[in-house]
RODO-2510 file (C-alpha; in nm, 4 decimals, decimal comma):
residues 128
     n   res          X          Y          Z
     1     m   -29,1607    -0,8635   -15,8185
     2     p   -29,4032    -0,7275   -15,5449
     3     t   -29,7471    -0,8968   -15,5243
     4     l   -30,0702    -0,7104   -15,4857
     5     h   -30,3570    -0,9154   -15,3471
     6     l   -30,7012    -0,7673   -15,3485
     7     r   -30,9820    -0,9469   -15,1785
     8     i   -31,3244    -0,7917   -15,2648
     9     k   -31,6298    -0,9028   -15,0815
    10     p   -32,0053    -0,8503   -15,1365
    11     n   -32,1580    -0,5942   -14,9086
    12     t   -32,4539    -0,3802   -14,8426
    13     n   -32,2798    -0,0786   -15,0114
    14     n   -32,3813    -0,2191   -15,3671
    15     g   -32,0683    -0,4143   -15,3904
    16     i   -31,8244    -0,1105   -15,3561
    17     n   -31,5189    -0,2020   -15,1546
    18     k   -31,2648     0,0622   -15,0368
    19     i   -30,9179    -0,0642   -15,0510
    20     f   -30,6467     0,0600   -14,8411
    21     l   -30,2818    -0,0013   -14,9395
    22     s   -29,9566     0,0584   -14,7667
    23     n   -29,8298     0,2808   -15,0131
    24     t   -29,9099     0,3921   -15,3721
    25     i   -29,8027     0,2096   -15,6742
    26     r   -29,6725     0,4026   -15,9658
    27     s   -29,8136     0,3666   -16,3214
    28     q   -29,6758     0,0392   -16,4429
    29     n   -29,7711    -0,2893   -16,5977
    30     l   -29,9726    -0,5226   -16,3585
    31     t   -29,9873    -0,8803   -16,4299
    32     l   -30,2644    -1,0690   -16,3279
    33     h   -30,1914    -1,4352   -16,2238
    34     s   -30,4753    -1,5910   -16,0836
    35     v   -30,8662    -1,5152   -15,9675
    36     i   -31,0415    -1,7057   -15,6917
    37     i   -31,4094    -1,6763   -15,7068
    38     n   -31,5461    -1,8120   -15,3598
    39     k   -31,9384    -1,8673   -15,3480
    40     a   -32,0994    -1,9815   -15,0411
    41     g   -32,4408    -2,0776   -15,1754
    42     t   -32,6496    -2,1700   -15,4847
    43     g   -32,8356    -1,8662   -15,5246
    44     f   -32,6272    -1,6835   -15,7835
    45     a   -32,8210    -1,6628   -16,1201
    46     h   -32,5457    -1,5162   -16,3478
    47     s   -32,2923    -1,6626   -16,5651
    48     q   -32,0161    -1,3974   -16,5356
    49     i   -31,9070    -1,1403   -16,2896
    50     y   -31,7489    -0,7859   -16,3327
    51     i   -31,4931    -0,6239   -16,1115
    52     r   -31,4334    -0,2463   -16,1486
    53     l   -31,0882    -0,1247   -16,0943
    54     p   -31,0305     0,2635   -16,1534
    55     f   -30,6576     0,2140   -16,2128
    56     l   -30,6813     0,0049   -16,5367
    57     s   -30,5968     0,2261   -16,8228
    58     a   -30,6236    -0,0062   -17,1139
    59     n   -30,9998    -0,0443   -17,0492
    60     k   -31,1458     0,2992   -17,0262
    61     l   -31,4315     0,1472   -16,7915
    62     g   -31,1882    -0,0230   -16,5758
    63     f   -31,3684    -0,3606   -16,6021
    64     l   -31,2237    -0,7138   -16,5537
    65     t   -31,4975    -1,0042   -16,6635
    66     f   -31,4701    -1,3422   -16,5510
    67     p   -31,7085    -1,6472   -16,6081
    68     t   -31,8654    -1,8165   -16,3100
    69     e   -32,0836    -2,1060   -16,2703
    70     i   -32,4726    -2,0368   -16,2435
    71     s   -32,6034    -2,1430   -15,8959
    72     t   -32,3240    -2,3532   -15,7790
    73     k   -32,1214    -2,3044   -15,4520
    74     g   -31,7702    -2,3534   -15,3723
    75     i   -31,4432    -2,2148   -15,5179
    76     e   -31,3583    -2,1489   -15,8725
    77     t   -30,9964    -2,0753   -15,9760
    78     y   -30,8846    -1,9126   -16,2850
    79     s   -30,4873    -1,9047   -16,3548
    80     f   -30,3522    -1,7234   -16,6456
    81     g   -29,9958    -1,9235   -16,6705
    82     s   -29,7407    -1,6633   -16,7218
    83     g   -30,0139    -1,3872   -16,6371
    84     l   -30,2188    -1,1520   -16,8029
    85     m   -30,0685    -0,8169   -16,8915
    86     l   -30,2577    -0,5162   -16,8033
    87     d   -30,1698    -0,1489   -16,8316
    88     a   -30,2456     0,0450   -16,5018
    89     d   -30,2422     0,3958   -16,4198
    90     h   -30,1218     0,5288   -16,0980
    91     v   -30,2639     0,3125   -15,7982
    92     p   -30,3552     0,5304   -15,5064
    93     e   -30,2959     0,4249   -15,1693
    94     v   -30,6794     0,4292   -15,1030
    95     f   -30,9361     0,3455   -15,3802
    96     e   -31,2835     0,2057   -15,4593
    97     c   -31,3438    -0,0996   -15,6485
    98     q   -31,6629    -0,2677   -15,7118
    99     l   -31,8102    -0,6320   -15,7604
   100     m   -32,0835    -0,6625   -16,0176
   101     d   -32,3282    -0,9179   -16,1755
   102     s   -32,3567    -0,9559   -16,5582
   103     d   -32,6629    -0,6811   -16,5180
   104     l   -32,3685    -0,4454   -16,3748
   105     a   -32,5937    -0,4302   -16,0465
   106     g   -32,3600    -0,4387   -15,7344
   107     i   -32,3124    -0,7996   -15,5718
   108     t   -32,4559    -0,7548   -15,2049
   109     s   -32,3854    -0,9873   -14,9214
   110     s   -32,7185    -1,1530   -14,9883
   111     t   -32,6198    -1,3129   -15,3295
   112     h   -32,4328    -1,6079   -15,1836
   113     f   -32,0983    -1,4808   -15,2709
   114     t   -31,8098    -1,4716   -15,0247
   115     s   -31,5306    -1,3023   -15,2142
   116     v   -31,3176    -1,2646   -15,5130
   117     d   -30,9484    -1,2640   -15,4882
   118     l   -30,7148    -1,1139   -15,7440
   119     y   -30,3741    -1,1699   -15,7436
   120     f   -30,1316    -0,9287   -15,9508
   121     s   -29,7573    -0,8901   -15,9657
   122     y   -29,6016    -0,5646   -16,0725
   123     e   -29,2436    -0,4532   -16,1665
   124     s   -29,1377    -0,2272   -15,8744
   125     h   -29,2887    -0,0775   -15,5727
   126     s   -29,0325     0,2061   -15,5859
   127     l   -29,1413     0,5628   -15,7121
   128     f   -28,8044     0,5893   -15,9185
***
């Protein structure tokens, strides 16, 4: 099974990241295996984060939500055992995703976040 690794970083563009893949991924089930939240400082005052992924079809808004510790630094890891199945529409070669706090405001580079890594597996990279 192929793996899709997305690293989403806070930035000055309201947390919006442009992702470039080597090819498109046809509509199929994605399985989320783990999430790694890396915070560099202790200034984050929210208990959860949202990640907007435009290709998630089961959730019309395309959001994933993860809890996070308020005002702690370090790495938080969430593992989903055999995986969390998600329905996905066609994943284009280039798309935008957004990292947001619990108020749905974009997480910028001044909020003590380093990155959020998402690890998905999917059935086939073939178009057939």
